[in-house]
N, C-alpha and C positions, 0 to 999 in steps of 0.2 A: 536412490537416496539423495536427499539435499539438505543443505542447511541454510538457516536464513541468519545473517549477521550484519550489524551496523558497519556500515563503510566510512572510515575516519579519514582516509587520504583522499584529497581532491582529485589528483589525477586518475585514480583507481575509479572514482565516482564518475567521473565524466567518461572513462572508457567503458564501464558497464552502462551506463545511462545511454551512451551513443549506441552499444550493441542492442539496445532496447527502444532506439528511436525517439530517445528524450535528451534534454539538454538539461545541465545542473542549473538549478536555481539557487542564487546566493541565500545563504542562510537557513537551506532546507538540510534535513535529515535524509539519510538515503539507506535504505537496507537492499541487500543483494541476495537473492538465493542462488545458491551454486550448488553445481552436481558435486557430491562428496568424493566421486571417483576422479573425475576429470579435471573439476576446479572450474569448468566452464559456467559462465552466468546463464541462468535459466529465466530470471526475471527481476526487476526491481521494482521498489515503492520508494516514491520521494515524496515527502510530506513535510509540514510545519506546524508548530504548535503556537498559536496566538494567545493573546489575554482572555479571549471568550470561546474559542473552539480549535480544533485540530482540522487542518486542510490537506486531503491527498491529492497532489498535482499529476502525480504519475503512478500508475499501478500498470506495468507492461510487461509482456513476455519478451524474451530474446527474438529479434526478427528470425522468423522461420521455425520457431517452435510453438507447439500448442498442448499445453499441460494443464487443463481447467482447474484440476483439484488442486494441484501445487499452488496455482495463482490463487485460488481460494483461500488455501492456508496463508499465504503471503499477506494477501490483504486483511484476513481476520486478524493476523498477527500484528499489523500495523495498527489497526484500530484499536487491539487489545492495549497496545503500548500507548497510544494517546489517551486511552481512559485511564490507563494506571497512573499517568501523570496529572490527572485530575479534570482534563477537559471532556466533558461527558456529550459533548456536540461534536459531531464530524460533519464535514461538507467536503465536496469536490465537484469539479466542473464537469460538464457534460462530455469532455473530451479527455478526461483523465484516465479512462479506461475503458475497456469492453462493457458496453450496457448490459449483457445479460449477466457478466461477472459482478458488477458493481451491485445489480440487483440481489445476486445470490448472497454476497457478503453482508447484506442487510440495509443497504440504501435505498432509498425511496426518491423519485423524481421531484425535483422542487425548482420551477422556473427553467432556469439554463444550466442547472446542475443537479447536485444530489445533496441529500440531508439525511442525517442519522442521529437520533438522540440515543446514545448507548448506555445511558443510566441502567443498571441492573443486567445488561448484557454479558458480562464477563465475570459475574460473582458466583456463578455455579448454579443458579436458579433459571436460567435463559430468560426469564422474563417475557416470555412469548416473543422473543427475538428470533 
């Protein structure tokens, strides 16, 4: 079992991000997926919400772990939060996360990164997403 929680403390965010091979970006939100029993970090999502879109800069598992389904849930939860904040467009760089994961959570390749219009994606009707 795992839980996904926002990380408010900068030093904790830096620690979790380092365990996933990423660095803290100033002004970004960080979600951590942690094992309920051990408290160990399993993965992170680092993202920001701009005036016109959400941007996922990192969607990474902890180094040495491989739980695709858990990472899928973390990615979709991050996208859901961005959408719930009113930003229905989400972008990511081509180095933001594993290509197969990024495509599985709904992104389409767009130049040197990924793009997704999330309109209707999380309203319960699936909207062909």
